[in-house]
N, C-alpha and C positions, 0 to 999 in steps of 0.2 A: 752375365756366362761363367766367370770364375767362382760365383760362387756352386756353380754345379757343376765343379771340376772333379771331386774330391769323391769317385767313384771308382771302379775298376780299372776302367783307359782313363787317370787320373796326370793330371801334368806332374806331378812330384817326381812318375816315371820316369820323361822325358829330358833331356835338354834342348835348347831354343833354335838351336844352331843346323839347318841344312843342308840335304845333304843331294849330288845329284843323282836324277834317278828318269829311267826312259819305261816310256808308255809307250805302245802301240797308236799313232795319233786317231782319233776320236772324237766326235763334238756333240756325243750323247750323255743326260745329265750323269751316268755313273760312272764314265772316264775321267768326268770335270773333276769328281768329288774323290776317286781314288789321286789324281795331282792333289787337291786340296788336302787331302788326307797324311797325304806321301811327306807334304812342305811342311805340314801341323806334327809329326810324330817319329820322324826317321831320324831322330837321331838318339838312338837308347844308349843307357847308362851301360849293359850287357853285351854289347856287340864292340869288336873290331871295329874302328873305321875303317879298314881299307875293305871290308868285306860291305858295307854299309856304301861305300862310293860305288862298288861292281854289281848292287844290287838290278837286274834285269823284271819290270813284266813284261809279258808275252802271251797278248792272243793271237790263240795258233789259226795258221791261216788254212791246216784242214784239220778238220772238226774229229777227236778222238772221243767216240762214240761211248766208250767206255767211263769220260768224266760228266757227260749228258751239260744241263745247262748251268749247273750250280758246283759243278765240281774243280777242284784244281791240283796243281801239281808244284812242288817246293824242291828243285836241289840245290843245294849247298853245293856249293866247289866253290876255287879262286872267284869266277862269277856267279850271283846267285841266282836261279829264275824262278821265278813264279809264274805259272802257265795255266792258262784255259780258252777253253771257248768263247767265253762269255765276258764280258766288262763283270758282272756280277761276280760269277767267279772267280776274277783276279783281285775284286774288294776284298770275296772271304779269303783267301789264299793271303792278302796283304796281314788280314787283321790275326788270322791265322799265324803268320810269321813273330807279328807283335806278341801274342802270347807264347810262342817259342822260347822268345829272347826272352819273354818276363821270366818264367819257369826254367833258363837256364836249361835250356832245352832242345838246342838250334839239330835240325834235324832232314835228311828228306823226307817229302812224305807225299802221299796221296789221300785227297777225303773225296768222298762222294758224301752229303747230305743221306740219311737211312729214310727220313720221311719227306716227304713234298712239301706236305703244310706243313710250318709253323707260325704260331697267329696265336696274337695277344689279342683277347678283349678286353676295351676297357670299358665299364660303367659310371662314366662321365656323363653328368647330367648339365646343358647349356647354362644354370645359372651357375656354376662354376664349383657345387658340393661333386662327390664322389660316390658312391654307394657303394657299399660296405670298402669306403677307401677308408684309410689311417696314416694317409700319408702328406696332409693337406689338400690343398684343393686342388683344381683339374689345371692342368696346362694347357688342355684346350681350347676351353672356354671360361668366360666370366660374365658376372652380369648381363646373362641371356643373348651373350653373342658370341664371337670366337675373338680370341685373346688377339690382339697387335702387334704386342714383340713373341714373337715368334721364336728369339736366338735359343729357350730351352727342348722346344722342339725338334730345332734342329741335334742339338745335343741329345738327346733321347735316342732320336732315328741313328746316328751313327754306333750309341751303344746297342739298340739291337740289333744295328749291323755288326756289329762284333762279334756274336755270338751266333750269329745265323739267321734270325728270326725274320721271316719274309714276306708279313702280312698281318694288317691291323684293323682292327676295328674299333670309330673310337669315340661312342657313345652307344651309352646306357643300353642294354636287352631292354629296359622296361623304358620305355618311349612315350615320354610324356609328352604335353600338347605344341607348346616352341620345338620340341628334337623332332617333330612329326614333317618340320617343316625343312630342316639341313638338305630335301631330295629337290627343292626349289629355289630359285633366286628370293631374296640376294646372298642367301647364307649358302646356299650351295657352289658359287664363286668363292666364298671363303675358307669353305670344305676342298674344291678345286685346291688355293694355295698350302692348306699342308697335305696333299694328295702330292705335290712337288717335290714339297721338301722331302718324302717317305723313297719317290720313286731315285732320288738322287743316290740311294741305300738300299735298293733292287728292294722295295718293299710295297704293297699294295695294298689301298687304302678300303677299306669297307665301311658301309656305314647298317647298325640298326634299323631297323621300319619298319614301321605302326601299322600292324596286317590291317587296320581301319582306315586307312591313309585316303582313303576312295570315298568314305563319309567323313571324315577331319578336315582335310582339304579339298577332297573332289567334289563338293557339292552333290555326292549320289548318296542314295538314302540304302544302300548295302555293298557290302563286301564283300560279298558271295563268289567264291572264285569261280562259278560256271557261272556267273550273269556276264554277257558282253560286254556293257558298258564297264566292268567294272576288270574284265581283262585291256581293252582299249586304254583305261586310265595305265594302268602300270605301264603298257607298248611305250604308249607316249612320254612317260615320267622316266623311264628307264632312256630311253631315245633321246633324253635331255639331258640326263644324266652324264652320256657317252660321248656328249659334242663337248662337255665340260671339261671333263675328265676319262683321256681316252683307252687308260688303263683300270680303271675301276675294277675293282674285284669280283662286288655284289651283295649282296645282302644279308644281314644275320638275323633270328627269328626266331622271337620268343613268342611261341601262340596258344592260345588254350590254356593257359599255364597261370596261377594268382595273378586271377584276377585281366589278364591279357586278355584281350580279342584274338578268335581264330577261327578256322571255318567250322569249329563245331556248334556255332551260333547258330547257322544255316543247314547244318545238319548234312556237313561235309566231312571227309578226316582228311587227316593229316596229308597224305599224298595231294591230295586234291590240293589242296594251297601250296604247299613248297613245291609243286609241278607249276603252277599258274605263273606263279611268280620266277621261274626259270628258263617257262619257255619265254616269257619278256627278255630276259639277261642271255640267253644261249648266241642270238647271232652277233653276240657282243663279246662273248668268248665268257661271262660271267658268270658263278655260283649263289649260290644260297644255303648256309649254313642254317638246317632248321634242325633248332634245339629241339631234346627229347626232355627235358625238364617237362613233363607232363602230370601233374596228381589231382587228386582231391583235399581241396584247403578246405575244404568247406565238412573237414569227417565229423561224425558224432563220436566224443571219447566210448560211449558206453557199446559201441562195434567192436567187438572181438577178431571179425572175420575181415573186416575190410584192414587191406594191407599197405600202405604208403610204396613200400618196396618194390612191392609188384606191378606199379604203375605204369611204369616207360617201358615194360617190356610187354605188356598185356595191351597197351595204346601201338606199338611198331613192329613186335614181329608179324602180326597178320598182312601187317603191307610190305614187307621183304619183296624186293623183284618190284614194285611199286611206284617206283620213284623214278626223275628222270635222270638221266645219265650226270647231269651238272648239278644234283642236290646232294646235299654232304649232311647225318645225321650227327648231330654232336651231339655225344652221351657224355654225363659224368661220367667221370672214375668209378663212383659207388651211386649206388639205387635211391639213396636219401641226400645227401646235401653236403658233401664236402666235411663231413664229419672227421675230426678226428682216428678216428678205428674204423670203419661199415666194409663191410662185403665190398666185391668187385661187381659190378654193373654186369649180371647175364646178358647182356645183349650182345657184347663179345664175346664171341664165336658160335652165336648164335645166329645173327644176319650173317647173308649169305651174299645177298646180291646188290647190296646198298650202300654208296659209298658212304664211310665213318670215320669221324676222327674223335678220337679221346680228351673231354675235355679235365685240366685239371684246374686249381685255383692257386695264386701267387700269392693275393691278399688274404689275409690272415681271418677272416670274417668265423672258423671254430679254433683256430689253432692261437689266440692270445692279442688277433688287433695291431698286430705290431709292436706291443710294449710287451712282449713276452718271448723269448727265442726259440725260434722253429726252423730246423734245417728244415724246409721239403723236400728238398730233390731225396731224401731218405725216404719216404713218404709214395714219390712218384718213379723211385726203383722197381718198390714193393708192390707197386700196383701194374708197374711193364713186365714186371715177372710173375705177375700172374699165369696158371697152368689153367688153362679154359678146355685143355683136351680135346679142343677143335684139330682135325688131320694135316691141319697145314704143317706142321712140324710134329717132333715126339710127344710132346707138349701141350704145343699150339699154347705159347705166351703173346700174350698178348703185344707185347711188339712185334711178333710173326703176325697175328690179327692184324694190325695195322696196315702191313705191306698186302695181305694178300686178299683181302676181299674189297671190291671184286675183283678178279683175276684181269679182266679187259681195261681194266680205268683205274690203276692204282696211286695213278697220279694224283688224283683230287681225296690222299686219304693221308693222314699225321695224325697230331698233336696241338690243339687249342690250350690256351687258361685265360683265367681271369684276372688284370692286371695288378690292379690297384696301389699305382703308382701314382702319385703328386708332389704338390711343388713344394713339398720342403726342400733341405739344401741337398738330400743326399739321394731325394724320391721316391725314396723308401720307408720314412717316416723312422725305423730302428736301424741303424748303421749294418748289423750282420745280416738284415732282409736283403742285403743286395745279393748276398747267396744263392738267394731263392729265384731272384731273377736270371742270373747270371745261369746259376742249374737248370733253368727249366732249358732257356736256350741252350747248351751244351748236349741235353736229354735229348732235345728236338731232333736235333742237328741227331745224333746217335746213342740210339738209349742202351747199348751196352755200354758208355762211361759209367767207370768205378766212379762213386757217391763221392769218396773219401780223397779222390784225386781230382774232381771236380771242389772242393770245399779248399784242396791245398792249392788250385789253379789261382781261384777268388784272392785266396790271403795274397798268393806272391804277384797278382797283380794290382792290388789296392793298397798296400800297406808296406813303407820299407824298414822292417826290425828284424830282430835277431831272430834266430829258431827255435829260443823260447816260444816265446809270446808267440810265434807260427804255430807251434806247437798246443799253446794253450786255448787261442783262437778257432784252432782246429777240433781241437776235443769239446769246446763247448758246443760247436754246428753239429758236430756228431752226435752227441748223446743227446740233443733237446729235445728229439721229437720225444725217444720213452720216457726224459723229463717231466712234458707238459702232460704226456699221455696217462704216467702213474697218478698226478694231484689231481687227475680230473677225472670223466667217465672213463668205469673200469671198466675191461674187455670185452669193448665192442658195444656197451649198453647205449650211448651216445644220450646227445638231447636231454644234459641235465644246468641246461645256460639260463641265463635270464633273458627272458621276454623280449624280443623285437631287438634289442642291443646283441647278445649272443655274448656277451662279455661275464664271466667271474661266474660263480653255482647260485644255481637254483634249483635242487631237487627236482621240484614238482612246477617246477616253471612252466613245462608245455603240458603239463601228464593230463589236466584236465580241458585244455586246449582244442582247437580246431582242424592242428595241423597234420593231426596222424605222427605225433614226436613222442609215443610213449615207452616208459620204460619198466610198467608192471610193477613196481615195487608193492609187495607187502608185507606181512608177519612171516610168512613162509619161502619165502625168496623174490626172485626177483628175473627180471629178461621177458624177450620178447621170441611165445613157439611161433616159428616160424615154417615148421617140420610138414610134411606131406600128409602125416600118420595124424598129429593130435592138433595142428595149427592154421597157420592160414594158408602154407601150399605155395609160399615161397620157395622153400628148397630147390620144386620140382623144374625150375625155371631154368635149372641149371643142366648143362650138358652132364649124362652119366654118372659118369666120377666124380662130377664136383657134388652132385645131389646126393651123389651115396654117402661121400664125407661130409657134407653138413646136416644132412637127416639124422644121423649117426651121432649121440652125444660123445661116445667112444672117441668117436675119430673126428670129429671137429674141432678145428684150432680153440687153444683157450683163450686166446687172443680175439677174437670171434663169437667166443660162445654164447653172452650173453644175444647179440646180434641175431641169433637162430633159437636158442632154447630158454624158456623159463627154468632156473633148477634155483633148491633151496640154500641159503646160505652154509649148511652143511656140509656140500660139494664138494669133491675131492676133485683140486686143478690135475692135473699131468706132471706141476712142480711139488705134487705132496703137501700141498697148504688146500685149506678150504677158501671155499670163495669169501667169507668175510674177512677171515683172516687173509689174506691176501688184500682185500680193500684197504686194511688198516697199516700192512705194513709198505702198500705202494705209496700209499699219501703220504706217510711219513717219510720214506724215500725221497720223491719229489721235493719236497719240500729243502732237505737235507741237502742237495743235489745242486737247488738255484745257491742254497746257503754256500756251497763249495765256488758256483760260478761268481759271485762275487769279491769274494776273496783271490781269486786267481784272475779276474780282473784288476784289480787293485792292488798287483802284484807288477802288471805288463806297463801301468803309468807311464814310466818315462819313455818309452818305447813308443805312444803312442798319438797323433799332435790332437791337441786337446782339447778338441770339438770333437772328434771320434770318442775318447777317453771317456768324454761329459755326457752324452748321446747315448750310450751302453751303459753307463752305471748308473743313470736316472731310471732307466727301463728295468737294469734289474731289481733295483731296488723296489719298483710298481710290483715288478714280477712276484718276488717274495712277498711283498704285500700279500697277494692276491691268492701265491700259492700255500700261504696260510690259511686262509680262506675257504680254497678250495676242503683242505684238510680239515679244517674241524666242522665245518657246515656235513662234508660225503660223509668222515668216520660219524658224527655223532647220529646224523638222520639215521644211517645203519647199525648206530647199535640200539638207539630207541627202539626201531622197526626188529630188530633181529633178537632183540637183551642177551648178546652174549659176547662174553668179555673179551678185549684184548691181549691175546697170552703173554705179551710182554708187557701189560701193565701202565702202557704207557697214558697221557692226559688224553681222556676223551671226556667232551662235554655232556653230559647227564641229563 
């Protein structure tokens, strides 16, 4: 356990002495966990002992409707009260109290989460691997079974509760053969053991399921969602799960995508498939998270009209209002696949009658594999602030959309993220990547939280260092997304990575492949024409104002220019630079910034524990090597393609 304590709630922040505390009596798991947490944590360096001795937990006898199920109050005085309607609210209040102390900001507050669903999706496989995971092996599975030592899972559940995560799916959405049997004994009893741990911290457990389970394990010859035998199969399986896990959350489903089975096989649509599962779950209060990542992954690169970006909207927009009330459509933040820069999915603001959640990625699939620094809360904030121009508010920002549609059932709306956690000593592979997990929790709880404040909180809660060192780490975090974008794919064009691994530069890695991920660079220019006038028509999927912005090359934001338009290399950006000069400049600037990170990190060596220092130092060295490779390959490619010299005469390999 001590091996895993080097996270934002780390043992170095606390003494070992226990203080007396008072919690209303109760025998529920969460109340027992509060007792345990208070016993473990309640000796903080930043607090006066007399305040801690008079800390009182109070479950309200008369419900305060304004606090809901998860909200809490902290009243600071001679006696400090943490009060809530429920045990889980008290738990969140306790962790917030710790956070206030760690940040030297002890004050009376009231907090209610802005999103009802705050969920992590794990892509863990039962053999112990983690798909798109860069932090070691699974903390849940090993050798085709569930881990016997669950101490790390306890630790992880505590971490998640400390930032308000309330739901977790533990297995890969690409459900393989053995994982299909997680819904059956003997594996189901082991899943129940993990559910028990998460339950103690107010977290519901979900499972990714194989849509073809009736065929794989039910000895049926079909998984047709309209077939009575298939319907009965799922009802029986679901009843069996709830007997073992009474508070089971439900299913996460990837269907008809990237060769996963789904309702299309039987001539059915996604509402047919999702609603069949929803009806099995409904008597138990369970829900279906149905992923909208559905597209043709067998595209002909010669076809210039088929556009992968259009797929999710084309599949799901016609079905708006057709899904049962306990179905939630899970929509990736962009229409492609977690690119460093891509447009926001037009499904947000367009779907009006269906529960939706926004899906982020915490795993670093396209942002450096946890070998490069990339502070994801900056990206999350940009997306949450994106203006859909739906009428729910002045600009219809994504954060407002998540709360508004459908009005009668918005307790099933919120934010999910693909986790990427592993059994490395710091759980995230890169020490600074902990800030992304922390930041996701903070923004899922309150999307208006400032990204700079999140970075500050995580640093204060993780390191015992001086102000100069804190400022250096904060600057590295805040500037890292732009740095990474600078030396990788420019102006929203995306997809210049090595095929399958998605790490390192390969300008044409996907250019002639089947996945629909093209940048169309030639001797005259580059970019994807997605306009209605001359291209694929993707821009028309947006509400009118955004359609007009993206359709017009003069109003399209430069950072998304190549996502929406094909332009010549001499096209003048709003910065006054040509596209080709922008490519040269940003790629050199990105490498220079990584050099600066290395210098700054070395300056604070004496402030840091040796494990954290070496962990980040080694990764910065790899980031520098990789950034130079990106710079030289991208700049050389586009020099050779355009024949245009760098205005500043820097080294480009011709």
